[in-house]
C-alpha positions as a Markdown table, in Angstrom:
| # | Residue | x | y | z |
|---|---|---|---|---|
| 1 | Met | 113.8 | -55.3 | -135.6 |
| 2 | Ala | 113.7 | -58.7 | -134.0 |
| 3 | Gln | 110.5 | -60.8 | -134.3 |
| 4 | Asp | 110.2 | -61.0 | -130.5 |
| 5 | Asp | 110.6 | -57.2 | -130.1 |
| 6 | Pro | 107.8 | -56.3 | -127.6 |
| 7 | Arg | 107.1 | -53.1 | -129.5 |
| 8 | Arg | 105.4 | -55.2 | -132.1 |
| 9 | Leu | 102.8 | -55.9 | -129.6 |
| 10 | Ile | 101.7 | -52.3 | -129.2 |
| 11 | Pro | 98.1 | -52.0 | -130.4 |
| 12 | Arg | 97.7 | -50.4 | -133.8 |
| 13 | Thr | 96.0 | -47.0 | -134.3 |
| 14 | Asp | 93.0 | -48.5 | -136.1 |
| 15 | Gln | 92.5 | -51.1 | -133.3 |
| 16 | Leu | 92.5 | -48.4 | -130.6 |
| 17 | Met | 90.3 | -46.0 | -132.6 |
| 18 | Gly | 87.8 | -48.8 | -133.1 |
| 19 | Leu | 87.3 | -49.4 | -129.4 |
| 20 | Ser | 83.7 | -48.6 | -128.3 |
| 21 | Ala | 84.9 | -46.3 | -125.5 |
| 22 | Val | 87.1 | -44.4 | -127.9 |
| 23 | Arg | 84.2 | -44.0 | -130.4 |
| 24 | Arg | 82.1 | -42.5 | -127.5 |
| 25 | Ala | 85.0 | -40.2 | -126.7 |
| 26 | Arg | 84.9 | -38.9 | -130.3 |
| 27 | Glu | 81.4 | -37.6 | -129.6 |
| 28 | Arg | 82.7 | -35.0 | -127.2 |
| 29 | Leu | 86.3 | -34.6 | -128.4 |
| 30 | Ser | 87.6 | -33.8 | -131.9 |
| 31 | Glu | 89.1 | -36.5 | -134.1 |
| 32 | Ala | 92.5 | -34.7 | -133.9 |
| 33 | Val | 92.5 | -34.7 | -130.1 |
| 34 | Val | 91.6 | -38.4 | -129.9 |
| 35 | Arg | 94.2 | -39.4 | -132.4 |
| 36 | Ala | 96.8 | -37.2 | -130.6 |
| 37 | Val | 96.0 | -39.1 | -127.3 |
| 38 | Val | 96.4 | -42.4 | -129.1 |
| 39 | Arg | 99.7 | -41.5 | -130.7 |
| 40 | Glu | 101.1 | -40.0 | -127.5 |
| 41 | Thr | 100.3 | -43.2 | -125.6 |
| 42 | Gln | 101.7 | -45.4 | -128.3 |
| 43 | Glu | 104.9 | -43.3 | -128.2 |
| 44 | Arg | 105.2 | -43.9 | -124.5 |
| 45 | Ala | 105.0 | -47.6 | -125.1 |
| 46 | Arg | 107.7 | -47.4 | -127.8 |
| 47 | Arg | 110.0 | -45.6 | -125.3 |
| 48 | Gly | 109.4 | -48.4 | -122.8 |
| 49 | Asp | 107.5 | -46.2 | -120.4 |
| 50 | Leu | 104.4 | -48.5 | -120.8 |
| 51 | Ala | 104.1 | -52.2 | -121.5 |
| 52 | Pro | 102.2 | -53.0 | -124.7 |
| 53 | Asp | 99.3 | -54.5 | -122.7 |
| 54 | Glu | 99.0 | -51.2 | -120.8 |
| 55 | Val | 98.4 | -49.1 | -123.9 |
| 56 | Glu | 94.7 | -49.7 | -124.2 |
| 57 | Pro | 93.8 | -48.9 | -120.6 |
| 58 | Ala | 96.1 | -45.9 | -120.7 |
| 59 | Val | 94.3 | -44.5 | -123.8 |
| 60 | Leu | 90.9 | -45.0 | -122.2 |
| 61 | Ala | 92.0 | -43.3 | -118.9 |
| 62 | Ala | 93.6 | -40.4 | -120.8 |
| 63 | Leu | 90.4 | -39.8 | -122.9 |
| 64 | Ala | 88.2 | -40.1 | -119.8 |
| 65 | Ala | 90.2 | -37.4 | -118.1 |
| 66 | Arg | 90.5 | -35.2 | -121.1 |
| 67 | Ser | 88.2 | -32.2 | -121.5 |
| 68 | Ala | 87.5 | -30.2 | -124.6 |
| 69 | Ser | 88.7 | -27.1 | -122.8 |
| 70 | Ser | 92.1 | -26.5 | -121.3 |
| 71 | Leu | 90.7 | -24.3 | -118.5 |
| 72 | Thr | 90.8 | -26.0 | -115.1 |
| 73 | Pro | 88.2 | -25.3 | -112.4 |
| 74 | Val | 89.8 | -23.8 | -109.3 |
| 75 | Leu | 88.7 | -23.5 | -105.7 |
| 76 | Asn | 89.6 | -19.9 | -104.8 |
| 77 | Ala | 91.1 | -20.0 | -101.3 |
| 78 | Thr | 92.9 | -16.6 | -101.5 |
| 79 | Gly | 90.2 | -14.5 | -99.9 |
| 80 | Val | 90.3 | -12.2 | -103.0 |
| 81 | Val | 86.7 | -12.0 | -104.2 |
| 82 | Val | 87.1 | -10.6 | -107.7 |
| 83 | His | 90.3 | -12.4 | -108.8 |
| 84 | Thr | 91.3 | -11.4 | -112.3 |
| 85 | Asn | 93.7 | -14.4 | -112.7 |
| 86 | Leu | 90.8 | -16.7 | -111.9 |
| 87 | Gly | 88.3 | -15.1 | -114.3 |
| 88 | Arg | 87.0 | -12.5 | -112.0 |
| 89 | Ala | 83.4 | -13.0 | -110.9 |
| 90 | Pro | 82.1 | -16.6 | -110.6 |
| 91 | Leu | 78.6 | -16.7 | -112.1 |
| 92 | Ser | 75.5 | -17.4 | -110.2 |
| 93 | Ala | 73.5 | -20.6 | -110.8 |
| 94 | Ala | 70.9 | -18.6 | -112.6 |
| 95 | Ala | 73.6 | -17.1 | -114.9 |
| 96 | Val | 75.1 | -20.6 | -115.6 |
| 97 | Asp | 71.6 | -21.9 | -116.5 |
| 98 | Ala | 71.1 | -18.9 | -118.8 |
| 99 | Leu | 74.5 | -19.6 | -120.5 |
| 100 | Val | 73.5 | -23.2 | -121.2 |
| 101 | Ala | 70.1 | -22.1 | -122.7 |
| 102 | Ala | 71.8 | -19.4 | -124.8 |
| 103 | Gly | 74.2 | -22.0 | -126.2 |
| 104 | Gly | 71.5 | -22.9 | -128.7 |
| 105 | Tyr | 69.2 | -20.8 | -130.8 |
| 106 | Val | 67.7 | -18.0 | -128.8 |
| 107 | Asp | 65.6 | -14.9 | -129.6 |
| 108 | Val | 68.5 | -12.4 | -129.1 |
| 109 | Glu | 67.3 | -10.2 | -131.9 |
| 110 | Leu | 63.9 | -11.6 | -132.7 |
| 111 | Asp | 60.3 | -10.8 | -131.6 |
| 112 | Leu | 58.7 | -14.2 | -131.5 |
| 113 | Glu | 55.2 | -12.7 | -131.6 |
| 114 | Thr | 55.6 | -10.8 | -134.8 |
| 115 | Gly | 58.4 | -12.7 | -136.3 |
| 116 | Thr | 60.4 | -9.5 | -137.0 |
| 117 | Arg | 63.8 | -8.3 | -135.9 |
| 118 | Ser | 63.9 | -6.8 | -132.4 |
| 119 | Arg | 66.4 | -4.7 | -130.4 |
| 120 | Arg | 69.4 | -6.8 | -129.5 |
| 121 | Gly | 69.7 | -7.8 | -125.8 |
| 122 | Ala | 66.4 | -6.2 | -124.8 |
| 123 | Gly | 66.1 | -8.4 | -121.7 |
| 124 | Ala | 69.5 | -7.4 | -120.4 |
| 125 | Arg | 68.8 | -3.8 | -121.0 |
| 126 | Ala | 65.5 | -4.0 | -119.2 |
| 127 | Ala | 67.2 | -5.8 | -116.2 |
| 128 | Leu | 69.9 | -3.1 | -116.0 |
| 129 | Leu | 67.3 | -0.3 | -116.0 |
| 130 | Ala | 65.3 | -2.0 | -113.3 |
| 131 | Ala | 68.5 | -2.4 | -111.2 |
| 132 | Cys | 69.6 | 1.2 | -111.7 |
| 133 | Pro | 66.5 | 3.4 | -111.8 |
| 134 | Pro | 68.4 | 6.7 | -112.4 |
| 135 | Ala | 69.5 | 5.4 | -115.8 |
| 136 | Gly | 67.4 | 6.5 | -118.7 |
| 137 | Asp | 68.9 | 3.9 | -121.1 |
| 138 | Ala | 71.6 | 1.2 | -121.2 |
| 139 | Leu | 74.0 | -0.3 | -123.6 |
| 140 | Val | 76.0 | -3.5 | -123.2 |
| 141 | Val | 79.4 | -4.0 | -124.9 |
| 142 | Asn | 82.0 | -6.7 | -124.6 |
| 143 | Asn | 84.1 | -5.1 | -121.7 |
| 144 | Gly | 84.8 | -2.0 | -119.8 |
| 145 | Ala | 87.7 | -0.8 | -121.9 |
| 146 | Ala | 85.5 | -1.2 | -125.0 |
| 147 | Ala | 82.8 | 1.0 | -123.4 |
| 148 | Leu | 85.4 | 3.7 | -122.7 |
| 149 | Val | 86.8 | 3.5 | -126.2 |
| 150 | Leu | 83.3 | 3.7 | -127.7 |
| 151 | Ala | 82.4 | 6.7 | -125.5 |
| 152 | Thr | 85.5 | 8.7 | -126.3 |
| 153 | Thr | 85.2 | 7.8 | -130.0 |
| 154 | Ala | 81.5 | 8.7 | -130.3 |
| 155 | Leu | 81.8 | 11.9 | -128.2 |
| 156 | Ala | 85.3 | 13.2 | -128.8 |
| 157 | Ala | 87.0 | 11.7 | -131.8 |
| 158 | Gly | 89.1 | 14.5 | -133.4 |
| 159 | Arg | 88.3 | 16.6 | -130.3 |
| 160 | Glu | 89.5 | 16.9 | -126.7 |
| 161 | Val | 88.8 | 14.8 | -123.6 |
| 162 | Val | 89.3 | 16.9 | -120.5 |
| 163 | Ile | 90.6 | 14.8 | -117.6 |
| 164 | Ser | 92.5 | 15.3 | -114.4 |
| 165 | Arg | 96.2 | 14.3 | -114.4 |
| 166 | Gly | 95.6 | 12.3 | -111.2 |
| 167 | Glu | 93.2 | 10.1 | -113.1 |
| 168 | Leu | 95.5 | 9.0 | -116.0 |
| 169 | Val | 95.9 | 5.5 | -114.6 |
| 170 | Glu | 97.4 | 2.4 | -115.9 |
| 171 | Ile | 95.0 | -0.6 | -116.0 |
| 172 | Gly | 95.8 | -4.3 | -116.3 |
| 173 | Ala | 98.5 | -5.9 | -118.5 |
| 174 | Gly | 100.3 | -2.6 | -119.0 |
| 175 | Phe | 97.4 | -0.8 | -120.8 |
| 176 | Arg | 97.5 | 2.9 | -119.9 |
| 177 | Leu | 94.3 | 5.0 | -120.0 |
| 178 | Pro | 95.9 | 7.8 | -121.9 |
| 179 | Glu | 97.1 | 5.5 | -124.7 |
| 180 | Leu | 93.7 | 3.8 | -124.8 |
| 181 | Ile | 91.9 | 7.2 | -125.2 |
| 182 | Glu | 94.3 | 8.6 | -127.7 |
| 183 | Ser | 93.9 | 5.4 | -129.9 |
| 184 | Thr | 90.4 | 6.6 | -130.6 |
| 185 | Gly | 91.6 | 9.8 | -132.3 |
| 186 | Ala | 90.6 | 11.9 | -129.3 |
| 187 | Arg | 93.2 | 14.3 | -127.8 |
| 188 | Leu | 93.8 | 14.4 | -124.1 |
| 189 | Arg | 93.5 | 17.8 | -122.4 |
| 190 | Glu | 95.1 | 17.2 | -119.0 |
| 191 | Val | 94.2 | 19.5 | -116.2 |
| 192 | Gly | 95.4 | 20.0 | -112.6 |
| 193 | Thr | 98.3 | 18.1 | -111.1 |
| 194 | Thr | 98.8 | 14.5 | -109.9 |
| 195 | Asn | 97.6 | 15.2 | -106.4 |
| 196 | Arg | 95.4 | 18.4 | -106.8 |
| 197 | Thr | 92.8 | 19.4 | -109.4 |
| 198 | His | 90.3 | 22.2 | -109.0 |
| 199 | Leu | 87.1 | 23.2 | -110.7 |
| 200 | Arg | 88.8 | 26.2 | -112.3 |
| 201 | Asp | 91.2 | 23.8 | -114.0 |
| 202 | Tyr | 88.3 | 22.2 | -115.8 |
| 203 | Ala | 86.7 | 25.5 | -116.6 |
| 204 | Glu | 89.8 | 27.0 | -118.1 |
| 205 | Ala | 90.3 | 23.9 | -120.3 |
| 206 | Ile | 86.8 | 23.8 | -121.9 |
| 207 | Gly | 86.5 | 25.3 | -125.3 |
| 208 | Pro | 85.2 | 24.7 | -128.8 |
| 209 | Gln | 87.3 | 21.6 | -129.2 |
| 210 | Thr | 86.0 | 19.9 | -126.0 |
| 211 | Gly | 84.2 | 16.6 | -126.7 |
| 212 | Cys | 83.5 | 15.5 | -123.2 |
| 213 | Leu | 84.6 | 15.8 | -119.5 |
| 214 | Leu | 85.9 | 12.4 | -118.2 |
| 215 | Lys | 86.0 | 11.4 | -114.5 |
| 216 | Val | 87.9 | 8.1 | -113.9 |
| 217 | His | 87.7 | 6.3 | -110.5 |
| 218 | Pro | 91.3 | 5.3 | -109.8 |
| 219 | Ser | 90.1 | 1.9 | -108.4 |
| 220 | Asn | 93.3 | 0.1 | -107.7 |
| 221 | Phe | 95.1 | 2.7 | -105.7 |
| 222 | Arg | 94.5 | 5.5 | -103.2 |
| 223 | Leu | 96.0 | 8.9 | -103.2 |
| 224 | Glu | 96.3 | 10.4 | -99.7 |
| 225 | Gly | 97.7 | 13.5 | -98.0 |
| 226 | Phe | 97.7 | 16.9 | -99.7 |
| 227 | Thr | 95.1 | 16.2 | -102.3 |
| 228 | Ser | 92.0 | 17.6 | -103.8 |
| 229 | Gly | 89.7 | 16.8 | -106.7 |
| 230 | Val | 86.3 | 17.6 | -108.2 |
| 231 | Asp | 83.6 | 15.0 | -108.0 |
| 232 | Val | 80.8 | 14.5 | -110.5 |
| 233 | Asp | 78.4 | 16.6 | -108.5 |
| 234 | Gly | 80.9 | 19.5 | -108.6 |
| 235 | Leu | 81.4 | 19.2 | -112.4 |
| 236 | Arg | 77.7 | 19.0 | -113.2 |
| 237 | Pro | 77.0 | 22.8 | -113.4 |
| 238 | Leu | 80.1 | 23.3 | -115.5 |
| 239 | Ala | 79.2 | 20.6 | -118.0 |
| 240 | Arg | 75.6 | 21.8 | -118.2 |
| 241 | Ala | 76.6 | 25.4 | -118.8 |
| 242 | His | 78.8 | 24.5 | -121.7 |
| 243 | Gly | 76.7 | 21.7 | -123.1 |
| 244 | Val | 79.5 | 19.2 | -122.7 |
| 245 | Pro | 78.8 | 15.5 | -121.9 |
| 246 | Leu | 80.1 | 14.4 | -118.5 |
| 247 | Val | 81.3 | 10.8 | -118.5 |
| 248 | Ala | 82.1 | 8.9 | -115.3 |
| 249 | Asp | 84.2 | 5.7 | -115.7 |
| 250 | Leu | 83.6 | 3.8 | -112.4 |
| 251 | Gly | 85.2 | 0.5 | -113.3 |
| 252 | Ser | 83.9 | -1.7 | -110.5 |
| 253 | Gly | 80.3 | -2.3 | -111.6 |
| 254 | Leu | 78.5 | -1.4 | -108.4 |
| 255 | Leu | 75.0 | -0.2 | -109.4 |
| 256 | Thr | 73.8 | 0.9 | -106.0 |
| 257 | Pro | 75.6 | 1.9 | -102.7 |
| 258 | Asp | 77.0 | -1.0 | -100.6 |
| 259 | Pro | 77.4 | -0.2 | -96.9 |
| 260 | His | 80.3 | -2.7 | -96.8 |
| 261 | Leu | 82.2 | -0.5 | -99.3 |
| 262 | Pro | 81.4 | 3.0 | -98.3 |
| 263 | Gly | 84.1 | 4.6 | -100.5 |
| 264 | Glu | 83.2 | 2.7 | -103.6 |
| 265 | Pro | 81.3 | 4.8 | -106.3 |
| 266 | Asp | 78.1 | 3.4 | -107.7 |
| 267 | Ala | 76.3 | 4.0 | -111.0 |
| 268 | Gly | 73.1 | 5.2 | -109.5 |
| 269 | Thr | 74.6 | 7.8 | -107.3 |
| 270 | Ala | 76.9 | 9.1 | -110.1 |
| 271 | Leu | 73.9 | 9.5 | -112.4 |
| 272 | Glu | 71.9 | 11.3 | -109.8 |
| 273 | Asp | 74.9 | 13.6 | -109.2 |
| 274 | Gly | 74.9 | 14.6 | -112.8 |
| 275 | Ala | 76.9 | 12.2 | -115.0 |
| 276 | Asp | 75.4 | 12.0 | -118.4 |
| 277 | Ile | 76.7 | 8.4 | -118.8 |
| 278 | Val | 78.6 | 6.0 | -116.5 |
| 279 | Ile | 80.8 | 3.2 | -117.6 |
| 280 | Ala | 81.3 | 0.0 | -115.5 |
| 281 | Ser | 82.4 | -3.6 | -115.8 |
| 282 | Gly | 79.9 | -6.4 | -115.5 |
| 283 | Asp | 82.3 | -9.0 | -114.1 |
| 284 | Lys | 83.4 | -7.1 | -111.0 |
| 285 | Leu | 81.2 | -6.1 | -108.1 |
| 286 | Leu | 78.1 | -6.7 | -110.2 |
| 287 | Gly | 79.1 | -10.4 | -110.1 |
| 288 | Gly | 78.2 | -11.1 | -113.7 |
| 289 | Pro | 80.0 | -12.0 | -117.0 |
| 290 | Gln | 82.6 | -9.9 | -118.7 |
| 291 | Ala | 80.8 | -6.9 | -120.1 |
| 292 | Gly | 81.0 | -3.2 | -120.5 |
| 293 | Leu | 78.0 | -1.4 | -119.1 |
| 294 | Val | 77.0 | 2.1 | -120.3 |
| 295 | Leu | 74.1 | 3.7 | -118.4 |
| 296 | Gly | 72.7 | 7.2 | -118.5 |
| 297 | Arg | 70.8 | 9.8 | -120.6 |
| 298 | Pro | 68.9 | 8.3 | -123.5 |
| 299 | Asp | 70.3 | 10.8 | -126.0 |
| 300 | Val | 73.9 | 10.2 | -125.1 |
| 301 | Val | 73.5 | 6.4 | -124.9 |
| 302 | Ala | 71.9 | 6.6 | -128.4 |
| 303 | Arg | 75.0 | 8.5 | -129.7 |
| 304 | Leu | 77.2 | 5.6 | -128.6 |
| 305 | Ala | 74.8 | 2.9 | -129.8 |
| 306 | Gly | 74.5 | 4.5 | -133.2 |
| 307 | His | 78.2 | 4.8 | -133.8 |
| 308 | Pro | 79.7 | 2.3 | -136.3 |
| 309 | Leu | 82.2 | 1.1 | -133.6 |
| 310 | Ala | 79.3 | -0.2 | -131.5 |
| 311 | Arg | 78.9 | -3.1 | -133.8 |
| 312 | Ala | 82.5 | -4.1 | -133.4 |
| 313 | Val | 82.3 | -4.1 | -129.6 |
| 314 | Arg | 78.8 | -5.5 | -129.0 |
| 315 | Ala | 78.2 | -8.2 | -126.4 |
| 316 | Asp | 77.4 | -11.7 | -127.7 |
| 317 | Lys | 74.3 | -13.7 | -126.7 |
| 318 | Leu | 76.1 | -15.6 | -123.9 |
| 319 | Ala | 77.2 | -12.4 | -122.1 |
| 320 | Leu | 73.7 | -10.9 | -122.6 |
| 321 | Ala | 72.0 | -14.0 | -121.2 |
| 322 | Ala | 74.3 | -14.3 | -118.2 |
| 323 | Leu | 74.1 | -10.5 | -117.4 |
| 324 | Glu | 70.3 | -10.6 | -117.4 |
| 325 | Ala | 70.2 | -13.7 | -115.2 |
| 326 | Thr | 72.7 | -12.1 | -112.8 |
| 327 | Leu | 70.5 | -9.1 | -112.3 |
| 328 | Ala | 67.2 | -11.0 | -112.3 |
| 329 | Gly | 68.3 | -14.2 | -110.5 |
| 330 | Gly | 69.4 | -15.0 | -106.9 |
| 331 | Thr | 72.3 | -13.5 | -105.0 |
| 332 | Ala | 75.5 | -13.6 | -107.0 |
| 333 | Pro | 78.5 | -15.4 | -105.5 |
| 334 | Val | 80.5 | -12.1 | -105.5 |
| 335 | Val | 77.9 | -10.5 | -103.3 |
| 336 | Ser | 77.7 | -13.5 | -101.0 |
| 337 | Ala | 81.5 | -13.5 | -100.6 |
| 338 | Leu | 81.6 | -9.8 | -99.9 |
| 339 | His | 78.9 | -10.1 | -97.2 |
| 340 | Ala | 80.1 | -13.4 | -95.7 |
| 341 | Asp | 79.6 | -13.7 | -91.9 |
| 342 | Pro | 83.0 | -13.8 | -90.2 |
| 343 | Asp | 81.7 | -16.1 | -87.5 |
| 344 | Arg | 80.5 | -18.6 | -90.1 |
| 345 | Leu | 83.8 | -18.3 | -91.9 |
| 346 | Arg | 85.6 | -19.1 | -88.7 |
| 347 | Asp | 83.4 | -22.1 | -88.0 |
| 348 | Arg | 84.2 | -23.5 | -91.4 |
| 349 | Ala | 87.9 | -22.8 | -91.1 |
| 350 | Glu | 88.0 | -24.5 | -87.7 |
| 351 | Arg | 86.3 | -27.6 | -89.0 |
| 352 | Leu | 88.9 | -27.9 | -91.8 |
| 353 | Ala | 91.8 | -27.1 | -89.5 |
| 354 | Ala | 90.7 | -29.7 | -87.0 |
| 355 | Ala | 90.4 | -32.4 | -89.7 |
| 356 | Val | 94.0 | -31.8 | -90.8 |
| 357 | Gly | 95.6 | -30.8 | -87.6 |
| 358 | Ala | 96.4 | -27.2 | -88.6 |
| 359 | Pro | 95.9 | -23.8 | -86.8 |
| 360 | Val | 93.4 | -21.1 | -87.7 |
| 361 | Val | 94.7 | -17.5 | -88.0 |
| 362 | Pro | 93.0 | -14.2 | -88.6 |
| 363 | His | 93.1 | -13.2 | -92.2 |
| 364 | Asp | 91.7 | -10.2 | -94.1 |
| 365 | Gly | 90.3 | -10.9 | -97.6 |
| 366 | Arg | 90.2 | -8.3 | -100.4 |
| 367 | Val | 87.6 | -7.2 | -102.9 |
| 368 | Gly | 90.1 | -7.5 | -105.8 |
| 369 | Gly | 89.6 | -6.4 | -109.4 |
| 370 | Gly | 90.5 | -2.9 | -108.5 |
| 371 | Gly | 87.5 | -2.5 | -106.3 |
| 372 | Ala | 87.7 | -0.8 | -102.9 |
| 373 | Pro | 91.5 | -0.7 | -102.6 |
| 374 | Gly | 92.8 | -1.1 | -99.1 |
| 375 | Val | 89.4 | -2.1 | -97.7 |
| 376 | Pro | 89.9 | -5.3 | -95.6 |
| 377 | Leu | 87.3 | -8.1 | -95.5 |
| 378 | Pro | 87.8 | -9.6 | -92.0 |
| 379 | Gly | 88.0 | -13.3 | -91.9 |
| 380 | Trp | 90.0 | -16.4 | -91.0 |
| 381 | Ala | 92.4 | -18.8 | -92.7 |
| 382 | Val | 93.8 | -22.2 | -92.1 |
| 383 | Arg | 97.6 | -22.1 | -92.0 |
| 384 | Leu | 99.5 | -24.9 | -93.7 |
| 385 | Pro | 103.2 | -25.3 | -94.6 |
| 386 | Glu | 104.3 | -23.1 | -97.5 |
| 387 | Ala | 105.4 | -26.2 | -99.5 |
| 388 | Ala | 101.7 | -27.4 | -99.6 |
| 389 | Ala | 100.9 | -24.5 | -102.0 |
| 390 | Pro | 102.2 | -26.1 | -105.3 |
| 391 | Arg | 100.6 | -29.4 | -104.4 |
| 392 | Leu | 97.3 | -27.7 | -103.9 |
| 393 | Arg | 97.5 | -25.8 | -107.1 |
| 394 | Thr | 98.3 | -28.9 | -109.2 |
| 395 | Gly | 95.9 | -31.2 | -107.4 |
| 396 | Arg | 92.4 | -32.3 | -108.3 |
| 397 | Pro | 90.5 | -30.2 | -107.5 |
| 398 | Ala | 93.0 | -27.4 | -108.0 |
| 399 | Val | 93.1 | -25.1 | -105.0 |
| 400 | Leu | 94.7 | -21.6 | -105.1 |
| 401 | Pro | 95.8 | -20.6 | -101.6 |
| 402 | Arg | 97.5 | -17.4 | -100.5 |
| 403 | Val | 101.3 | -17.7 | -100.0 |
| 404 | His | 102.3 | -15.2 | -97.4 |
| 405 | Asp | 104.9 | -14.9 | -94.7 |
| 406 | His | 106.3 | -18.4 | -95.4 |
| 407 | Ala | 102.9 | -20.0 | -95.0 |
| 408 | Cys | 100.2 | -21.4 | -97.2 |
| 409 | Leu | 96.9 | -19.8 | -96.1 |
| 410 | Leu | 93.4 | -21.1 | -97.0 |
| 411 | Asp | 90.7 | -18.5 | -96.7 |
| 412 | Leu | 87.2 | -20.0 | -97.3 |
| 413 | Arg | 85.4 | -16.7 | -98.1 |
| 414 | Cys | 85.2 | -17.5 | -101.8 |
| 415 | Val | 84.9 | -21.3 | -101.5 |
| 416 | Pro | 81.2 | -22.3 | -101.7 |
| 417 | Glu | 80.2 | -24.1 | -98.5 |
| 418 | Ser | 79.0 | -27.0 | -100.7 |
| 419 | Asp | 82.7 | -27.5 | -101.7 |
| 420 | Asp | 84.1 | -27.8 | -98.2 |
| 421 | Asp | 84.4 | -31.6 | -98.4 |
| 422 | Arg | 86.2 | -31.3 | -101.8 |
| 423 | Leu | 88.6 | -28.8 | -100.3 |
| 424 | Leu | 89.2 | -31.1 | -97.3 |
| 425 | Ala | 90.0 | -34.0 | -99.6 |
| 426 | Ala | 92.4 | -31.7 | -101.6 |
| 427 | Val | 94.2 | -30.6 | -98.5 |
| 428 | Arg | 94.6 | -34.1 | -97.2 |
| 429 | Ala | 96.0 | -35.2 | -100.5 |
| 430 | Ala | 98.4 | -32.3 | -100.6 |
| 431 | Leu | 99.6 | -32.9 | -97.0 |
| 432 | Ala | 100.0 | -36.6 | -97.6 |
| 433 | Ala | 102.1 | -36.0 | -100.7 |
| 434 | Leu | 104.2 | -33.5 | -98.7 |
| 435 | Ala | 104.8 | -36.0 | -95.9 |
| 436 | Ala | 105.7 | -38.7 | -98.4 |
| 437 | Ser | 108.3 | -36.4 | -100.1 |
| 438 | Gly | 110.4 | -36.2 | -96.9 |
| 439 | Pro | 112.0 | -33.4 | -94.9 |
| 440 | Ala | 113.2 | -31.5 | -98.0 |
| 441 | Ser | 109.6 | -30.8 | -98.9 |
| 442 | Gly | 109.6 | -28.0 | -96.3 |
| 443 | Asp | 111.6 | -25.7 | -98.6 |
| 444 | Gly | 109.8 | -22.7 | -99.9 |
| 445 | Asp | 107.4 | -22.7 | -102.8 |
| 446 | Gly | 109.4 | -20.0 | -104.4 |
| 447 | Asp | 106.4 | -18.1 | -105.7 |
| 448 | Gly | 106.3 | -15.4 | -103.0 |
| 449 | Asn | 102.8 | -13.9 | -102.8 |
| 450 | Ser | 101.7 | -15.4 | -106.1 |
| 451 | Gly | 98.5 | -16.6 | -104.7 |
| 452 | Ser | 97.8 | -13.6 | -102.6 |
| 453 | Gly | 95.7 | -11.6 | -105.1 |
| 454 | Asp | 94.7 | -10.4 | -108.4 |
| 455 | Ser | 97.8 | -9.2 | -110.2 |
| 456 | Asp | 96.3 | -6.7 | -112.6 |
| 457 | Gly | 94.1 | -4.8 | -110.3 |
| 458 | Arg | 91.7 | -2.7 | -112.4 |
| 459 | Ala | 92.1 | -4.5 | -115.7 |
| 460 | Arg | 89.0 | -4.6 | -117.7 |
């Protein structure tokens, strides 16, 4: 290599690692991550993509932009409230504060007054019981699927779970409820048909091998036409007569009735109707962290809590803290989005549209996460060219719109009003980049309805 080769001028690794700004970056990023940034930047200079004197500022800029997590915050402009691809429920400010506090040492299993071990997650349990008075006891596990696995294992391992054929649903990512239940060692006893199940079907199936009766809310689809089924209230006398536990898997996490979602089952009503336990997800309509909720009769909840599997699926301190704060704190973002005022949504959309010269169109949002399938949430959207969608998704802040009917639609239902200015800046940047790219930029995004909703519906 010639003496005047400019690559000899590339700063050495030890020089770059010794910079004060790099040393500060090592307080929040691992040594391996910092060194990888340095090596990558040096390699760019060796390829001729950077001049040697640009290496140091490039390293500093890359480290300043680097986060310890690869997850990118996203403004949800799809109109889908519980969006599984975006982590489902956004947490309330109270829940976020609780997460930060729980990041250190906390009394999750300790009575500070006596200095002795206490019941794990007592605060979250108390908050659940206060929010759902018909429940005699509560148990929190790490997600809804785990709650169902625990229930069928504790109540029916080696025995039969009686369930209607019309409720053998597939949940997210290809997981099928029958396979999930059978993995516990329980045997499925299917009754009725896909579209019609009667009380006599359940009655004829109950026998010495029956571990429990299971009702599953289909959540992410509706069956209409020539149909019939038996609700929890109808099954209660049968379950009581045979001394068989009645389990209701509701999925969506609604604890009390919501007039905006008249067809959506809630835990309180299901328990009053006769369910021995109900199972629900904490990160759906409840608006909290990922968690599986078990609510119901103290003796049945105790059977689940005392099973060895309960240890393997228990919730961690972060989920317990966020769940308690969701229940005891202010209104959760999911609840605010579900009950958003359409007139206010229109005012916000019109301000954004006027600022960028775009039209406003009617747009129905959705609950998402398998909740209230087919129930529209009337609102409005700003209509942009379809080609703006990828630029919005990859911008800063990242914005996920709905791509539909060859247009990029921005529904502000799930965007906090405090983020309206950030959204406007993102839209302006995306449209400016689109204009700078020339006429060819009008071609389709190619992702169809990829931003239109939550792909796995009822996934837990």
